[in-house]
C-alpha positions in Angstrom: -2.9 -8.6 -6.6 -5.5 -5.9 -7.2 -6.1 -2.5 -8.7 -5.8 0.9 -7.1 -7.9 3.6 -8.8 -6.3 7.1 -8.7 -8.9 9.9 -9.3 -6.4 12.7 -9.8 -3.0 12.8 -11.5 -0.2 14.2 -9.3 2.4 13.4 -6.7 1.5 10.7 -4.2 3.3 9.2 -1.2 2.3 5.9 0.5 2.9 4.7 4.0 2.4 1.2 5.4 2.3 0.3 9.1 2.6 -3.3 9.9 3.4 -5.8 12.7 5.3 -7.8 11.4 6.6 -7.5 7.8 5.1 -5.9 4.8 6.2 -5.0 1.2 4.2 -2.8 -1.1 4.3 -3.0 -4.9 2.8 -0.5 -7.3 2.7 -1.1 -11.1 5.1 -4.0 -10.5 7.7 -2.0 -8.7 8.5 -2.3 -5.0 7.8 1.1 -3.4 8.0 0.2 0.4 10.0 -2.5 2.2 8.9 -2.9 5.9 9.8 -6.5 6.0 11.0 -8.5 9.0 9.9 -9.5 12.5 9.1 -6.3 14.4 6.4 -4.5 16.4 4.1 -2.0 14.7 6.3 0.3 12.6 5.8 2.5 9.6 7.7 3.1 6.4 7.0 5.5 3.6 7.5 5.6 -0.2 9.3 8.2 -2.1 7.2 10.7 -4.0 5.4 8.9 -6.9 4.0 10.8 -9.9 0.9 8.9 -10.8 -1.6 9.4 -13.7 -5.3 9.2 -13.1 -6.6 5.8 -13.7 -5.9 2.2 -12.6 -2.6 1.0 -11.1 -1.7 -2.6 -10.2 -1.1 -2.9 -6.4 0.1 -5.7 -4.2 0.7 -5.8 -0.5 2.6 -8.8 0.9 2.2 -9.3 4.6 4.0 -11.6 7.1 2.8 -12.3 10.6 5.6 -13.3 12.9 5.6 -15.1 16.3 3.9 -12.4 18.3 0.2 -11.9 19.1 -0.1 -8.3 17.9 -1.3 -7.9 14.4 -1.3 -4.7 12.3 -1.5 -3.7 8.7 -2.6 -0.3 7.4 -2.0 1.4 4.1 -2.2 5.1 3.8 -1.6 7.7 1.1 -0.8 11.4 0.9 -2.9 12.9 -1.9 -1.6 15.6 -4.2 -1.4 18.9 -2.3 -2.2 17.3 1.1 -0.1 17.6 4.2 -1.2 14.5 6.0 -1.7 10.8 5.3 -5.1 9.2 5.3 -6.1 5.5 5.1 -6.6 4.4 1.5 -10.4 4.0 1.3 -11.9 0.6 0.3 -13.6 2.1 -2.7 -10.2 3.0 -4.2 -9.4 -0.8 -4.6 -10.6 -3.2 -7.2 -9.8 -6.9 -6.6 -8.4 -8.9 -9.5 -10.7 -11.9 -9.3 -8.9 -13.8 -12.1 -5.7 -13.9 -10.0 -7.6 -15.6 -7.1 -9.6 -18.2 -9.1 -8.4 -21.7 -9.5 
């Protein structure tokens, strides 16, 4: 679990590419289900209206029996025509969730 910082309010779309399964949650809601044993494949979210500020994010990932490994999270920013990888500086890790 961590935090995604959104700089600008507007309509966003997310895309995850994974080999094997992945599920993406934003603000506690599942937005993408790319679960299962499969080669690298992508799934996208519906359009999400987000306010500027912090949003809880979680990406669950499952590696199956193959040797290929892939996990990439992208977003389409408001007004953009293409997806770009969500940059590391957009994330803030929830250290309390990992202590123990």
